[in-house]
C-alpha positions as CSV (number, residue, x, y, z in Angstrom):
1,M,62.4,63.0,-13.3
2,S,59.4,61.5,-13.9
3,D,58.1,59.5,-11.2
4,L,57.3,56.4,-13.8
5,Y,61.5,56.0,-13.7
6,N,62.3,56.2,-10.3
7,V,64.3,53.0,-9.1
8,S,62.5,51.5,-5.7
9,S,64.1,49.1,-2.8
10,S,62.8,45.4,-3.0
11,S,60.5,43.6,-2.7
12,H,59.0,44.4,-5.8
13,I,55.8,42.8,-5.4
14,R,52.4,44.2,-6.7
15,A,49.4,44.6,-4.5
16,K,46.4,46.7,-5.0
17,D,47.0,48.0,-1.5
18,T,48.9,51.5,-1.6
19,S,51.8,52.5,1.7
20,A,49.4,54.9,2.9
21,K,45.9,52.9,3.1
22,I,48.1,49.9,5.3
23,M,49.9,52.3,7.4
24,L,46.3,54.2,7.7
25,Y,45.3,50.6,8.8
26,V,47.7,50.2,11.7
27,A,46.6,53.7,12.8
28,I,43.5,52.5,12.9
29,A,44.3,49.5,14.8
30,L,46.2,51.1,17.6
31,L,43.7,53.3,18.2
32,P,42.0,50.8,20.8
33,A,45.6,51.1,22.9
34,S,45.6,54.6,22.4
35,V,42.0,55.2,23.6
36,F,42.5,53.4,26.4
37,G,45.7,54.8,27.3
38,I,44.2,57.8,27.6
39,F,41.8,56.7,29.5
40,N,44.0,54.8,32.3
41,F,46.6,57.6,32.5
42,G,44.6,60.7,31.4
43,I,45.4,64.0,29.9
44,K,49.0,63.4,29.6
45,A,49.0,60.7,27.8
46,L,46.6,62.3,25.1
47,V,49.4,65.4,25.1
48,L,52.1,63.0,24.3
49,I,50.2,61.0,21.6
50,C,49.4,64.3,20.2
51,V,53.1,65.8,20.3
52,C,54.8,62.8,19.0
53,V,52.7,62.4,15.9
54,A,52.5,66.1,15.1
55,T,56.9,66.4,15.6
56,C,57.3,62.8,13.7
57,V,55.2,64.4,10.6
58,A,56.6,68.0,10.7
59,S,60.3,66.5,11.0
60,E,59.8,64.5,7.8
61,W,58.3,67.5,6.0
62,A,61.0,70.2,6.8
63,F,63.6,67.0,6.0
64,E,62.3,66.6,2.5
65,K,61.3,70.5,2.1
66,L,65.2,71.0,3.4
67,I,66.5,68.5,0.8
68,H,64.4,69.2,-1.9
69,K,62.8,65.9,-1.9
70,K,58.9,65.8,-2.7
71,S,57.1,65.6,0.8
72,T,55.7,61.8,2.0
73,V,53.6,63.0,4.8
74,N,50.3,61.9,3.1
75,D,51.1,58.5,3.0
76,F,50.5,58.2,6.9
77,S,53.9,56.4,7.7
78,A,55.3,59.2,10.2
79,V,51.7,59.1,11.7
80,V,52.5,55.7,12.5
81,T,55.6,56.3,13.7
82,G,54.7,58.9,16.5
83,L,51.9,56.8,17.6
84,L,53.7,54.0,18.4
85,L,56.5,55.8,19.9
86,A,54.1,57.8,22.0
87,L,52.4,54.4,22.9
88,N,56.0,52.9,24.0
89,L,56.4,55.9,26.5
90,P,55.7,56.6,29.8
91,H,52.7,59.1,30.2
92,T,54.9,61.2,32.9
93,L,57.8,61.8,30.2
94,P,58.5,65.6,29.7
95,V,57.3,66.9,26.3
96,W,60.6,68.0,25.3
97,Q,62.0,64.7,25.6
98,A,58.9,63.1,23.5
99,V,60.0,66.1,20.8
100,L,63.9,64.7,20.8
101,G,63.1,61.3,20.3
102,S,60.3,62.0,18.0
103,V,62.7,63.9,15.5
104,F,65.3,60.9,16.1
105,A,63.3,58.5,15.0
106,I,62.1,60.3,11.9
107,V,65.9,62.5,11.0
108,I,68.1,59.8,12.1
109,V,66.5,56.2,11.8
110,K,64.4,56.9,8.9
111,M,64.7,59.6,6.3
112,L,68.9,59.4,6.7
113,F,68.7,56.3,5.4
114,G,66.6,57.2,2.6
115,G,63.0,57.3,4.0
116,L,59.8,55.0,4.0
117,G,61.1,51.2,2.8
118,Q,65.2,51.8,3.5
119,N,65.4,52.2,7.1
120,F,67.5,49.8,8.6
121,M,65.5,49.0,12.0
122,N,62.3,50.2,13.4
123,P,62.3,54.4,13.6
124,A,59.5,54.4,16.6
125,L,61.9,51.4,18.5
126,G,65.3,53.4,17.6
127,G,63.7,56.4,18.6
128,R,62.2,54.5,22.3
129,C,65.9,53.2,22.7
130,F,67.8,56.3,22.1
131,L,65.4,58.0,24.9
132,L,65.9,55.5,27.1
133,V,69.6,55.3,26.8
134,S,70.2,59.0,27.3
135,F,67.3,59.9,29.6
136,A,67.0,56.4,31.7
137,G,65.3,58.0,34.5
138,T,62.3,59.4,33.1
139,M,61.7,56.4,31.0
140,T,61.4,54.3,34.1
141,S,59.5,55.9,36.1
142,F,56.0,55.3,36.1
143,T,53.4,56.4,37.8
144,Y,49.6,54.9,38.3
145,D,47.0,56.5,40.1
146,G,49.1,59.4,41.2
147,V,51.5,56.8,42.7
148,T,54.9,56.0,41.6
149,G,56.3,52.5,41.7
150,A,57.6,49.7,39.8
151,T,56.2,47.7,36.9
152,P,54.5,44.4,36.9
153,L,57.6,43.5,35.2
154,A,60.1,44.4,37.7
155,L,58.5,43.4,40.5
156,L,58.3,39.6,38.9
157,K,61.9,40.2,38.2
158,N,62.1,40.9,42.1
159,G,60.0,38.0,43.2
160,E,57.4,39.6,44.2
161,S,53.8,38.1,43.3
162,V,51.7,40.0,40.6
163,D,48.0,40.4,39.3
164,T,47.4,38.7,36.1
165,M,43.7,40.0,35.8
166,K,45.0,44.0,36.0
167,M,47.8,43.1,33.8
168,L,45.2,41.4,31.1
169,L,43.1,44.4,31.4
170,G,45.4,47.1,31.4
171,T,45.0,48.9,35.1
172,T,48.5,49.2,36.0
173,A,51.8,51.0,35.5
174,G,53.5,50.6,32.2
175,T,53.8,52.8,28.7
176,I,50.7,54.5,27.7
177,G,49.9,51.8,25.1
178,E,51.7,48.6,26.7
179,T,49.4,47.5,29.4
180,S,46.2,46.2,28.1
181,V,46.4,43.1,26.4
182,I,42.9,43.2,25.5
183,A,42.7,46.5,23.4
184,I,46.4,45.4,22.0
185,L,44.8,42.1,20.4
186,I,41.5,44.2,19.4
187,G,43.9,45.8,17.3
188,A,46.0,42.8,16.1
189,I,43.0,41.0,14.8
190,F,41.8,43.9,13.1
191,L,44.9,43.7,11.2
192,I,45.0,40.4,10.5
193,L,41.4,40.6,9.1
194,M,42.5,43.4,6.8
195,G,45.1,41.1,5.3
196,V,48.1,43.5,6.7
197,I,50.1,40.9,9.0
198,D,49.7,37.1,9.4
199,L,50.4,35.2,12.3
200,T,54.0,34.1,11.3
201,I,56.2,36.3,13.4
202,P,54.1,37.2,16.3
203,A,53.0,33.8,16.6
204,S,56.7,32.2,16.7
205,Y,58.0,35.0,18.6
206,I,55.7,34.9,21.9
207,L,55.5,30.6,21.4
208,S,59.1,30.8,21.3
209,F,59.4,33.3,24.2
210,G,56.9,31.1,26.3
211,V,59.0,27.8,25.7
212,F,62.1,30.0,26.8
213,V,60.4,31.8,30.1
214,L,59.4,27.8,30.9
215,L,62.6,26.5,30.3
216,F,65.0,29.1,32.0
217,G,62.8,31.0,34.3
218,G,63.1,28.9,37.0
219,H,59.6,28.4,38.1
220,G,59.0,25.0,36.5
221,F,55.6,24.6,34.2
222,D,54.5,27.5,36.2
223,M,51.2,28.9,34.3
224,A,50.6,31.5,36.2
225,Y,54.3,32.9,35.9
226,L,54.6,32.3,32.5
227,T,51.2,34.1,31.8
228,A,52.6,37.6,33.7
229,H,55.7,37.4,31.0
230,L,52.9,37.0,28.1
231,C,50.8,40.0,29.4
232,G,53.8,42.2,30.7
233,G,55.7,45.1,29.3
234,G,55.6,45.6,25.4
235,L,55.9,42.1,24.4
236,M,51.9,41.7,22.5
237,L,52.2,45.5,21.2
238,G,56.0,44.4,20.0
239,A,55.2,41.3,18.7
240,F,51.7,42.2,16.4
241,F,52.7,45.9,15.6
242,M,56.5,46.2,15.6
243,A,58.0,43.1,14.5
244,T,55.6,42.8,11.6
245,D,57.0,46.1,10.1
246,Y,57.5,45.3,6.4
247,V,60.6,47.0,6.0
248,T,62.4,45.6,9.0
249,S,61.4,42.0,8.8
250,P,62.0,38.9,6.7
251,I,59.9,38.6,3.7
252,T,61.2,34.6,3.2
253,P,58.6,32.2,4.8
254,M,61.1,30.6,6.6
255,G,63.0,33.9,7.3
256,K,59.8,34.9,9.3
257,V,59.5,32.0,11.4
258,V,63.5,32.0,12.6
259,F,63.3,35.9,12.9
260,G,60.1,35.3,15.3
261,I,62.3,32.8,17.3
262,V,65.3,34.9,16.9
263,L,62.9,37.1,19.5
264,G,61.3,35.2,21.3
265,I,65.3,34.1,22.7
266,L,66.1,37.3,22.9
267,T,63.8,38.9,24.9
268,G,63.6,35.8,27.3
269,L,67.5,36.6,27.7
270,F,67.0,40.0,28.3
271,R,64.3,39.6,30.6
272,L,65.5,36.7,32.8
273,F,69.0,37.6,32.8
274,G,69.6,41.1,31.8
275,A,69.8,44.0,34.3
276,N,66.5,45.8,33.2
277,A,62.9,44.0,33.4
278,E,62.0,44.4,29.9
279,G,63.9,43.5,26.5
280,V,61.5,43.5,23.8
281,S,62.7,47.0,22.0
282,F,66.3,45.8,22.1
283,A,65.6,42.5,20.9
284,I,63.7,43.9,18.0
285,I,66.4,46.3,17.1
286,L,68.9,43.4,17.3
287,G,66.5,41.2,14.8
288,N,66.1,43.8,12.4
289,L,69.9,43.8,12.2
290,L,70.2,40.2,11.6
291,V,67.3,40.2,8.8
292,P,69.8,40.5,5.9
293,I,71.5,37.5,7.1
294,I,68.5,35.3,8.0
295,E,67.0,36.3,4.8
296,K,70.3,35.2,2.9
297,F,69.9,31.5,4.5
298,T,66.1,31.1,3.8
299,I,65.9,31.8,0.2
300,P,63.5,29.1,-1.3
301,R,65.7,27.5,-4.1
302,A,63.7,28.2,-7.3
303,F,61.9,24.7,-9.0
304,G,64.4,22.7,-10.7
305,Q,67.5,24.3,-9.2
306,K,69.6,21.7,-7.4
307,K,71.8,22.7,-4.3
308,E,75.4,23.4,-5.0
309,V,77.7,20.2,-4.0
310,K,81.3,21.6,-2.9
């Protein structure tokens, strides 16, 4: 059948930008965090990034070859998935586990549900959570400068003091791409300038999370405590690069705000009251599952249409 007659999922919004162009912009925006992660953690970080990207591309190509479907690896979505997954991994993770997580992200989360545009959750986060559940030991083991220790968020959760300047710059323990807020913001600004994302979801996410921490963190209006939470973990990476995923986030204006607030509350609940010091990945995945409900109740009424009175 001709490509002209293929039926695609919503939304049917016409734009000059292609999927490949948008994904390429996202990959470029992730370069500052990637380069800093390699500089910060060394050759092991580079190896994991290359392995995840290569495995994701190969998995998508092989799956489509197996089911006799036209290859879509040239849309760069598999590259972005591999890059995001790698940036969410500790640099000490065994390579075979990174390969397993990459295959799970592409085959199980993305391709089995129809490929790009039809996955129900962010593939990179799906792969990360799969690894976190399956290999909790290696996924929560962090080494910096040859010393194995807790991340700043874990220290914060235990009531210990942290250096917020190091968290801002990124010279601290964590996953490959989450440590440097500055590098992440450089990439985020690029995406905003290119018109790939807007600030609605990231702003509502970060603001609602900040309010939650101030109200329920037990430290009152302690700005140092709030700053540490904002700079620590995967909050910034998740807010700008994963919560804004076109496929798994709402398209309605009010829905984007509600989605961001839901993510902020969930992240706050997981971080402050959960067993784990982090919470961004699970918060975004749960938020992805709620998107259909959020969109159902936030669809704007058509002009001239009255609300039904029961």
